[in-house]
Every structure is written in C-alpha cells, then in structure tokens.
C-alpha positions as CSV (number, residue, x, y, z in Angstrom):
1,M,2.0,6.4,1.1
2,T,-0.9,5.1,2.7
3,T,-4.4,6.3,2.0
4,D,-6.2,4.1,4.4
5,P,-7.5,6.2,7.3
6,E,-8.1,3.2,9.3
7,E,-4.3,2.1,9.2
8,I,-2.3,2.6,12.1
9,P,0.2,5.8,11.4
10,L,3.7,4.7,10.7
11,R,4.8,6.8,13.7
12,S,2.5,4.7,16.0
13,R,3.3,1.2,15.1
14,S,5.1,-1.1,17.5
15,L,8.8,-1.2,17.0
16,P,11.4,-3.3,19.2
17,L,12.5,-1.5,22.5
18,F,15.8,0.3,22.4
19,N,18.6,-2.4,23.3
20,P,21.8,-0.6,24.5
21,H,23.5,-4.0,25.0
22,M,23.0,-5.1,21.5
23,P,25.6,-7.7,20.8
24,S,26.9,-6.4,17.3
25,F,26.0,-3.6,14.8
26,D,25.9,-4.0,10.9
27,C,26.9,-0.5,9.2
28,A,23.9,0.2,6.9
29,I,24.5,3.2,4.6
30,E,21.6,5.6,4.2
31,A,22.4,7.0,0.8
32,S,21.6,3.5,-0.6
33,K,18.1,3.4,1.0
34,L,16.8,7.1,-0.1
35,P,13.9,7.5,-2.6
36,P,15.2,8.8,-6.0
37,I,16.3,12.4,-6.3
38,D,14.7,14.7,-8.7
39,A,17.3,17.2,-10.1
40,Q,14.8,20.1,-10.7
41,G,13.6,19.6,-6.9
42,E,17.4,19.6,-5.8
43,A,18.0,22.8,-7.7
44,W,15.3,24.4,-5.9
45,F,16.5,22.9,-2.6
46,F,19.8,24.5,-3.2
47,Q,18.3,27.7,-4.0
48,A,16.6,27.6,-0.7
49,R,19.8,26.7,1.1
50,A,21.6,29.6,-0.6
51,L,18.9,32.0,0.7
52,D,19.1,30.8,4.0
53,N,22.9,31.2,4.1
54,P,24.0,31.9,7.7
55,Q,26.7,34.3,6.3
56,I,23.7,36.5,5.2
57,L,22.6,38.9,8.2
58,L,19.1,37.5,9.6
59,Q,17.5,40.9,8.8
60,D,18.5,40.6,5.2
61,R,17.2,37.0,4.5
62,N,13.6,36.5,2.8
63,P,11.9,33.8,4.9
64,Q,9.0,33.4,2.2
65,Q,11.6,32.8,-0.6
66,I,13.0,30.5,1.4
67,L,10.0,28.7,2.3
68,H,8.7,28.8,-1.3
69,F,11.6,27.0,-2.7
70,T,11.7,24.5,-0.1
71,R,7.9,23.6,-0.7
72,L,8.7,23.4,-4.4
73,A,11.6,20.9,-3.6
74,A,9.3,19.0,-0.9
75,Q,6.7,18.6,-3.4
76,R,9.1,16.6,-5.8
77,N,9.8,14.4,-2.9
78,H,13.2,15.9,-2.3
79,W,13.5,14.2,1.4
80,K,15.8,16.9,2.6
81,A,13.5,19.7,1.7
82,V,10.7,17.8,3.4
83,L,12.5,17.5,6.8
84,N,13.8,21.1,6.4
85,L,10.0,22.3,5.8
86,A,9.2,20.5,8.9
87,S,11.8,22.4,10.7
88,Y,10.5,25.6,9.4
89,Y,7.1,24.9,10.6
90,V,8.4,23.8,14.0
91,E,10.2,27.2,14.3
92,G,7.0,29.0,13.3
93,T,8.7,30.5,10.1
94,D,5.4,29.8,8.4
95,P,2.5,30.9,10.7
96,A,0.1,28.7,8.6
97,N,1.5,25.6,9.6
98,G,2.6,24.2,12.9
99,Q,4.0,21.3,14.8
100,N,1.0,19.0,13.8
101,D,2.0,19.8,10.1
102,A,5.6,19.1,10.9
103,V,4.5,15.8,12.3
104,E,2.6,15.0,9.1
105,L,5.6,15.9,6.8
106,V,8.0,13.8,8.7
107,E,5.7,10.9,8.5
108,K,5.3,11.3,4.9
109,A,9.3,10.8,4.8
110,M,9.2,7.9,7.0
111,N,6.6,6.2,4.5
112,L,9.1,7.0,1.9
113,G,11.5,4.9,3.7
114,V,14.0,7.7,4.6
115,P,16.2,6.8,7.6
116,A,16.6,10.3,8.9
117,A,12.8,10.8,9.1
118,Y,12.7,8.0,12.0
119,D,15.5,9.9,13.8
120,R,13.6,13.3,13.3
121,M,10.7,11.5,14.8
122,G,12.4,10.3,17.8
123,T,13.6,13.8,18.5
124,Y,9.8,14.9,18.4
125,Y,8.7,12.3,20.9
126,K,11.7,13.3,23.0
127,N,10.6,16.8,22.9
128,A,6.8,16.4,22.7
129,T,6.7,18.1,19.4
130,G,3.3,17.7,18.0
131,V,3.1,14.3,19.8
132,R,2.8,13.0,23.2
133,G,6.2,12.9,24.9
134,D,7.6,9.5,25.0
135,Y,11.4,8.7,25.8
136,T,10.8,4.8,25.3
137,R,9.4,5.5,21.9
138,A,11.9,8.0,21.2
139,Y,14.9,5.8,21.5
140,A,13.2,2.9,19.7
141,L,12.9,5.4,16.9
142,W,16.5,6.2,17.1
143,Q,17.4,2.8,17.1
144,K,15.4,2.0,14.0
145,A,17.0,5.0,12.2
146,A,20.6,3.9,13.2
147,L,19.8,0.2,12.0
148,M,18.5,1.8,8.6
149,G,21.8,3.8,8.4
150,N,21.2,7.1,9.6
151,P,24.4,8.7,10.7
152,D,22.8,11.3,13.0
153,A,21.0,8.2,14.8
154,M,24.3,6.6,15.0
155,A,26.3,9.5,16.2
156,F,23.8,10.2,19.0
157,L,23.6,6.6,20.3
158,G,27.2,5.8,19.7
159,K,28.1,8.7,22.0
160,N,25.8,7.4,24.9
161,M,26.8,3.7,24.6
162,G,30.6,4.0,25.4
163,A,30.4,4.7,29.0
164,A,32.0,2.8,31.7
165,E,29.2,1.5,33.4
166,D,25.4,1.7,33.0
167,N,23.5,4.7,34.1
168,P,20.1,4.6,32.4
169,A,19.0,7.7,34.3
170,A,21.7,9.8,32.6
171,A,21.1,8.1,29.2
172,Y,24.6,6.4,29.4
173,W,25.5,2.4,28.7
174,A,28.4,0.4,28.8
175,N,28.9,-1.1,25.4
176,R,31.9,0.3,24.0
177,P,32.4,-2.2,21.0
178,V,28.9,-1.1,19.3
179,A,29.4,2.4,20.1
180,L,32.8,2.3,18.2
181,Q,31.1,0.6,15.3
182,M,28.1,3.1,15.2
183,L,30.5,6.0,15.4
184,T,32.7,4.6,12.6
185,C,30.1,4.0,10.5
186,S,28.6,7.6,10.9
187,V,31.9,9.2,10.3
188,G,32.3,7.0,7.0
189,Q,28.9,8.6,6.0
190,G,30.2,12.2,6.5
191,N,29.1,12.9,10.1
192,G,32.0,15.1,11.6
193,D,30.3,15.3,14.9
194,A,30.7,11.5,15.2
195,G,34.3,12.0,14.6
196,Y,34.6,14.0,17.7
197,F,32.8,11.4,20.0
198,L,34.7,8.6,18.5
199,A,38.1,10.5,19.0
200,L,37.0,11.2,22.9
201,K,36.2,7.4,23.4
202,L,39.7,6.4,21.8
203,Q,41.7,9.1,23.9
204,I,39.8,8.4,27.1
205,P,38.6,4.8,27.1
206,P,36.8,3.6,30.4
207,L,38.6,2.2,33.3
208,R,42.1,2.6,31.8
209,E,44.6,4.8,30.2
210,S,44.5,5.0,26.1
211,T,47.4,3.3,24.2
212,K,49.6,5.1,21.7
213,K,47.8,3.6,18.8
214,E,44.4,4.7,20.0
215,R,45.7,8.3,20.5
216,E,47.0,8.1,17.1
217,L,43.9,7.1,15.5
218,A,42.0,9.9,17.5
219,F,44.2,12.4,16.3
220,L,43.6,11.3,12.7
221,V,39.8,10.8,13.4
222,L,39.5,14.6,14.5
223,H,41.4,15.7,11.4
224,Q,38.8,13.8,9.4
225,G,36.2,15.3,11.5
226,A,37.3,18.7,10.8
227,K,37.2,17.9,7.1
228,L,33.5,16.9,7.6
229,G,32.8,20.3,9.0
230,C,33.1,19.5,13.1
231,E,33.6,22.6,14.8
232,N,34.6,20.5,18.1
233,C,37.1,18.7,16.3
234,A,39.1,21.9,14.8
235,N,39.0,23.4,18.2
236,K,40.3,20.1,20.1
237,L,43.2,19.8,17.4
238,S,43.7,23.8,18.2
239,L,44.2,22.9,21.8
240,E,46.3,19.9,21.3
241,F,48.8,21.6,19.0
242,G,48.7,24.8,21.0
243,H,48.0,23.8,24.7
244,P,47.5,20.3,25.5
245,R,46.3,19.2,28.9
246,S,48.9,16.5,29.3
247,M,52.0,16.4,27.4
248,A,52.4,12.7,28.0
249,E,48.9,11.9,26.5
250,M,48.6,14.7,23.9
251,L,47.1,13.5,20.5
252,A,49.4,15.8,18.2
253,P,53.0,14.8,17.8
254,F,54.3,18.0,19.0
255,I,53.6,21.6,19.9
256,D,52.8,23.6,16.6
257,R,51.2,27.3,17.4
258,A,51.1,27.8,13.6
259,R,48.7,24.9,13.2
260,A,47.0,25.6,16.5
261,E,45.9,29.0,14.7
262,R,44.7,27.5,11.3
263,Y,42.4,24.9,13.3
264,A,41.3,27.5,15.4
265,L,40.3,29.9,12.6
266,L,38.5,26.9,10.9
267,G,36.5,26.3,14.1
268,D,35.3,29.9,14.1
269,A,34.3,29.7,10.6
270,L,32.3,26.5,11.5
271,F,30.8,28.3,14.6
272,F,29.2,30.9,12.1
273,D,28.1,28.3,9.6
274,S,27.9,24.7,10.5
275,D,27.2,23.6,7.2
276,R,30.8,24.2,5.8
277,R,32.8,21.2,4.9
278,F,36.6,21.3,4.3
279,P,37.5,18.5,1.9
280,N,40.6,20.4,0.8
281,L,41.9,20.7,4.4
282,D,45.1,19.0,3.5
283,K,45.9,21.9,0.9
284,V,46.2,24.3,3.7
285,L,46.8,22.3,6.9
286,P,48.5,19.0,6.0
287,L,49.3,16.6,8.7
288,P,52.7,16.2,10.1
289,P,55.4,15.5,9.0
290,A,54.3,17.8,6.0
291,T,55.3,21.3,6.3
292,L,52.9,24.1,6.3
293,P,52.5,26.3,3.3
294,P,53.0,29.9,3.7
295,W,49.6,31.8,4.5
296,N,48.8,35.4,4.4
297,G,46.9,35.3,7.9
298,D,43.4,36.0,6.6
299,R,40.8,33.7,7.6
300,D,38.8,33.9,4.5
301,T,41.6,32.9,2.3
302,L,42.1,30.0,4.6
303,V,38.6,29.0,4.5
304,R,38.0,29.1,0.9
305,A,40.9,27.4,0.1
306,A,39.8,24.4,2.2
307,M,36.5,24.1,0.4
308,G,35.1,21.9,-2.3
309,V,35.2,22.8,-5.7
310,T,32.9,22.4,-8.7
311,P,33.0,23.4,-12.3
312,V,31.1,26.8,-13.1
313,A,28.6,24.9,-15.3
314,S,26.6,23.4,-12.2
315,L,25.3,26.9,-11.4
316,N,22.6,26.4,-14.0
317,I,19.2,26.2,-12.4
318,P,16.4,25.0,-14.6
319,V,13.2,27.0,-15.1
320,I,9.6,25.9,-15.8
321,P,7.8,28.7,-17.6
322,P,4.4,29.7,-16.7
323,N,1.7,27.8,-18.6
324,S,4.2,25.5,-20.2
325,S,2.9,22.1,-21.6
326,R,2.5,19.2,-19.0
327,F,5.1,17.4,-21.2
328,F,7.8,20.3,-20.9
329,V,11.1,19.4,-19.6
330,P,13.7,22.0,-19.1
331,P,16.3,21.6,-21.4
332,E,19.0,21.1,-18.7
333,L,17.5,18.0,-17.8
334,V,16.1,14.6,-19.0
335,L,13.8,12.0,-17.5
336,R,14.9,8.8,-15.8
337,K,12.5,6.1,-15.1
338,T,12.1,4.8,-11.3
339,D,10.8,1.6,-10.0
340,I,7.7,3.6,-8.2
341,T,4.3,3.2,-9.4
342,T,0.9,3.5,-8.4
343,Q,-2.8,2.8,-9.3
344,A,-4.2,5.7,-7.3
345,P,-6.4,8.1,-9.3
346,R,-4.3,11.1,-8.2
347,A,-0.8,11.6,-8.1
348,P,0.6,10.8,-4.8
349,Y,3.1,13.5,-5.1
350,E,4.2,16.1,-7.8
351,G,6.7,14.7,-10.6
352,Y,6.6,13.0,-14.1
353,W,4.1,10.1,-14.4
354,R,3.6,7.8,-17.4
355,P,0.5,5.7,-17.7
356,L,0.9,1.9,-18.4
357,T,-1.7,-0.5,-19.5
358,A,-2.2,-4.0,-17.6
359,A,0.3,-5.5,-20.0
360,K,2.9,-3.0,-18.7
361,V,3.0,-1.0,-22.0
362,P,2.7,2.7,-22.3
363,V,-1.0,3.7,-23.0
364,A,-1.2,5.3,-26.7
365,D,-2.8,8.5,-27.7
366,N,-5.2,8.7,-30.3
367,Q,-2.6,8.9,-32.9
368,H,-1.4,5.4,-31.7
369,R,1.9,7.1,-30.1
370,P,3.0,6.2,-26.6
371,I,2.3,8.7,-24.2
372,Q,5.4,10.3,-22.7
373,P,5.7,11.1,-18.9
374,G,3.8,14.4,-17.9
375,L,4.0,16.5,-14.8
376,Y,1.6,16.1,-12.4
377,K,1.0,18.2,-9.0
378,Q,0.4,16.5,-5.8
379,N,-3.0,15.2,-5.5
380,E,-3.9,16.2,-9.3
381,P,-6.4,13.8,-10.7
382,F,-4.3,11.5,-13.4
383,S,-5.8,11.9,-16.9
384,R,-8.5,9.4,-18.1
385,F,-7.9,7.1,-21.3
386,F,-10.2,5.3,-23.3
387,I,-10.3,2.4,-25.6
388,D,-10.6,3.3,-29.3
389,D,-13.6,2.7,-31.4
390,T,-16.0,1.7,-28.4
391,K,-19.4,3.0,-28.2
392,P,-20.3,3.8,-25.3
393,E,-16.5,5.1,-24.4
394,T,-14.8,2.5,-22.3
395,L,-12.1,3.5,-19.9
396,I,-8.8,1.4,-20.3
397,P,-8.7,-0.9,-17.2
398,E,-5.9,-1.3,-14.7
399,V,-3.8,1.9,-15.7
400,T,-0.7,1.9,-13.6
401,W,1.3,5.3,-13.2
402,E,5.0,4.9,-13.5
403,Y,7.2,7.6,-11.9
404,W,9.9,9.3,-13.4
405,V,12.5,11.8,-12.0
406,T,14.3,14.6,-13.8
407,A,18.2,14.2,-14.1
408,W,21.0,16.3,-15.3
409,H,22.0,15.6,-19.2
410,A,24.9,13.0,-19.1
411,E,24.3,12.6,-15.3
412,D,27.7,10.5,-15.1
413,V,29.6,13.9,-15.8
414,V,31.3,14.7,-12.7
415,E,29.9,17.8,-11.5
416,P,29.4,17.7,-7.8
417,R,26.4,20.2,-6.7
418,A,26.0,22.1,-3.5
419,P,24.3,25.4,-2.3
420,M,26.5,28.2,-3.8
421,H,28.2,29.5,-0.6
422,L,29.4,26.0,0.3
423,I,31.6,25.2,-2.8
424,R,33.9,27.1,-4.4
425,H,33.6,27.4,-8.4
426,V,36.6,26.6,-10.6
427,P,37.5,26.0,-14.2
428,R,38.2,22.4,-14.5
429,P,41.8,21.6,-15.7
430,Q,42.0,20.7,-19.4
431,P,42.4,18.0,-20.7
432,L,40.3,16.0,-18.2
433,L,42.4,13.7,-16.0
434,S,40.9,10.7,-14.5
435,L,42.5,7.9,-12.8
436,G,41.6,4.5,-11.0
437,A,41.4,4.3,-7.4
438,N,44.4,1.8,-7.3
439,E,46.7,3.9,-9.3
440,T,49.1,6.5,-8.4
441,C,48.2,10.2,-8.4
442,S,50.0,11.8,-11.1
443,K,49.2,15.3,-10.4
444,T,48.8,17.4,-7.4
445,G,45.3,18.8,-7.1
446,T,42.0,18.4,-5.7
447,W,40.6,15.1,-7.0
448,Q,36.9,14.0,-6.7
449,P,35.8,10.3,-6.4
450,W,33.0,9.2,-8.4
451,L,30.5,6.2,-9.0
452,P,28.2,5.6,-11.8
453,A,25.0,7.2,-11.2
454,N,23.3,3.8,-11.1
455,H,25.4,2.6,-8.3
456,P,23.9,1.8,-5.0
457,M,26.6,4.0,-3.1
458,A,26.6,6.8,-5.6
459,G,24.8,9.1,-3.1
460,A,27.6,8.3,-0.4
461,V,30.7,9.1,-2.8
462,N,29.6,11.6,-5.4
463,Q,29.6,14.4,-3.0
464,H,31.8,17.4,-2.9
465,W,33.0,16.9,0.7
466,R,34.4,13.6,-0.5
467,Q,36.9,15.5,-2.3
468,A,40.8,14.9,-1.4
469,W,43.8,17.0,-2.0
470,V,46.3,14.5,-3.2
471,V,49.9,15.1,-3.8
472,A,51.7,13.7,-6.8
473,G,53.1,10.2,-6.1
474,Q,50.7,9.5,-3.4
475,P,47.7,6.8,-3.5
476,F,44.3,7.9,-3.4
477,P,42.2,7.5,-0.5
478,Q,40.7,3.9,-0.1
479,P,37.0,3.3,0.6
480,K,37.6,0.6,3.3
481,A,40.9,2.2,5.0
482,D,40.1,5.9,4.8
483,W,36.3,6.3,4.6
484,W,35.2,2.9,6.5
485,L,32.8,2.3,3.8
486,D,32.6,-1.2,2.1
487,I,33.1,-0.3,-1.3
488,P,35.2,-1.9,-3.7
489,A,37.8,0.5,-4.7
490,T,37.9,-0.6,-8.3
491,D,34.4,0.6,-8.6
492,I,35.7,4.4,-7.9
493,T,37.4,6.6,-10.4
494,W,39.0,9.7,-9.1
495,H,39.0,12.9,-11.4
496,L,41.0,15.9,-11.4
497,M,39.2,19.2,-10.4
498,D,41.7,21.7,-9.6
499,D,45.2,21.7,-10.0
500,A,46.0,25.3,-9.1
501,P,49.1,25.4,-6.6
502,V,49.0,26.2,-3.0
503,D,48.8,29.9,-2.9
504,I,47.2,31.3,0.2
505,N,50.0,33.9,0.9
506,R,48.8,36.5,-1.5
507,P,48.4,39.9,0.1
508,V,44.8,40.4,1.1
509,P,43.1,43.3,-1.2
510,K,42.4,46.4,0.5
511,K,38.8,47.3,0.9
C-alpha cells in the first residue's frame, strides 16, 4: 500500500489501451496471484455470506451484522470481503460510507495485486461510480484484469470479441481465436457464465454453420457451466433436451423430457441464488448415454444432491475473546509466515506482525526470548523496542515487521470450506480413501481434488465446486483435458468425500 500522497493513485495511472485485435492470449490464473488468505478472516467472510443468504427473506436479514462480519474480514485483507464491502457502500447498505469510499476500498485491493479489483474499477469507470465516467479507461482496466487472470474480465471481453465483424459502437469485435481462448480460460477457473458464452460461439460461429464437433463441445461446455452455477446454461440445456429450435442443429443427442425437467429446476434454483454450485450434477443428471436415476420430483432433493459436500468439522468458527492478549491465537488456528514485510511505523492492515532486526532475526524481549507475532489493528502503532543496557535508552534501528496469517491446523487436511447454505455437510467415509489423478476410481462417490497448501494453484483446485461424482472404474477428471488448466495431473490427489448411493427417490416428508 502506498502512503505517499503525491504518488498518482493506481486507478489513475497510465495503462495500455484496450486492443480488441490482440494476436494471442496467455491464460493466467487469478488464484496464483492473490494475497495470502487469513483463515480467521475467511471464517468471518463466510459468516457474512451465510447471513446474506438469498434464501433468507430480505426483511429477515440483518444488514448491520452482514456489514460487521464483512468489515472484520476486510480488515484482515480478505480480498473478496474488501470488494463485497465496496459493493455494500455503493448499494447504500452503510449510510456512513458511499461511492468514494467504495473506490478507495477497490483501490486498496488493486494495490494488493488482486486482478478482480482491476475488473471492478473498470466497471466503476464505465458507470461513473465514484469516478468520472471513462469508457476508454474502463476497457483498459478490463484488459489489464484479464491479462492478470481475472475470469470475470475474460468472460466479458471474450463475449464481445467473437463477432463476425467489428462494431465498436456496439462494443463488438472480430477476434474469434482470442475470444475462445479467454472464455476457455475463464471456464477453467470456475466461471459458469463464460461457459454459456463459449457454447454460443461454438454453436453459432460467424459466417458459417457449426460443425458436429463444435456442437458436441458446446453441449459439454453447457453441462460444465451448469455445474459451475450458470443459470443460462441449465436453461439452455433444458430447451435443447425439451424443445430444440432446430432438430438438425440441436446440441443434445436426443429429445429427453425428463432431463429437460431436471435442468429447468436447477435453472430455477440458480435464479433464486446465483451463488449455488452443482459439482455433483452427474450424480443426479449424468450425461447420455448414462441412464437417469429415479427421482421423487422434489426440487430441493435434486438441488441438495447436486451440491458439493464437506465434513461437519469445517463448521467451526474461531472466536477471539474480548480483552485477549495480543499474542492469543484461537486454538483452531496456527500462524503461517508470509513474504510480506513493512518498515512503516503503523500496521498497514490488521493481522499478526513480528518484529525483525536489520539482520532479519526476531527481536528479543527483556528475557532474551524471540518475540512472537502479535495481533495489530489496521493503522495501530507498532511496539517500540530498545537495545538492552543502553543509557539513555536507544531504539533498535531498522526494525522490519513480518506479516503472518492464521491457517487451520494441519491445513493440508481435506476440508473444503464454503458458506453453510452453499455446501452439504456429510460424515466423511472411513477409512479415508485417496487416489492419484492417474489412477482408476475404485469406489463410486463424490471425490475432491486437492493440492498441498503451498502449491501455487491450490486456490484454483481446493474448492468445493471442483468436486466430481465419479463412478467406479472410470478415470478421474484431468486438469488439462477437463478443466483447461495447465496443472500436472500428478500434482493432484483425489479424496473420497461421500460414498452415499444415489438416493433421490425417497418420499418427501409431509410438512
């Protein structure tokens, strides 16, 4: 974070102009570029998301509690919380803060190197939200975000760059190869809406009819998009299976009203809550030629079965008692060192900071013990330390403060986390079963891919929406072929999370 008032704000610095005819596009992954996530901050963030659950009636939600937990998470540098807090400011949820405050928050995230913040700032310039409207700058920021790896910016630009001919007034350009690359990279990072745009460009290419291979790929992309929470993808597949506009160019292999009904109900569920994900879609709606399992006709039964799962233990939310010591760490958490340091006199943001001498060794206390990381609030003055036995007392020179984040105990334990309403809690099968990515699945069930916490792509893989329903005897999904991510398959281990049989035909309990 810059503290120099004369330095040009990051949002106003010169950027390369948007080039809709860029010759190529390299797929960068946003998750590999994000600041370290503090586990305590993420627990608060999930708490805020749970309180802002769309399934709770608007009049029953508590905006102040949502703001409270979002702000706590934002103070710990949780980048999603920072951007959500900015959204609340723009929406007027917090009357004490407005559009200008939202801009400052988003710029804070830009300074942290968050690609999504560049995408958000582009939207602010387009809509004149707290800044002077400037379409040219908006597109330059969206281009910057896409090149940094933001999937939302890729989806937006990719949608607009695959036209038959240029029409700048309508924001369309003819650069189909790069458009497909952007959309593919975006889907690979979990953006379902990009799957819808990609499928449309495959089904309706400019100036010619689509090939059978393109239609088959579009069909698979729509199914993947539905898994990733794309309402339009689910609705499109419902139409393709139920009422295709053209029998000659339909994407589905045949008419199937039963499949159409299930996709339609999942689309309805996504309309009411766009944050849902259905990684276990193949459990209840496998692609042909697999047969559909029997179903009781209840939407909630279908939706819950398609959701991701996690062990019950992941519900724990750490608590910091009032008036606790600066060095208190909730028992569920441990501290993990980052490569972030500062020599500022105050904490740039809330977190655990440890003082180091000029020799990069921990400062010692008056009993010659290394001082442990302590919790400082944002802008709180750092403690001062003196050299022993000096008269008058002399400050230790050139103290550097090292930033530490909280992490869950044994953070490589496979426990995907998400807001409570977006994930289904189940007991994990015992004994634990794990297999390599190149092995054949030995037991039908929900499997979670996992990378070590220090792997640069862990944030892109260790997510509940990355799960897969795999049938015994089948291969596991492959990163390059199925996710379009350049990760060696041998880096990934698959873990069985739920082996409950397909049972969505039980009678619905009477209320």
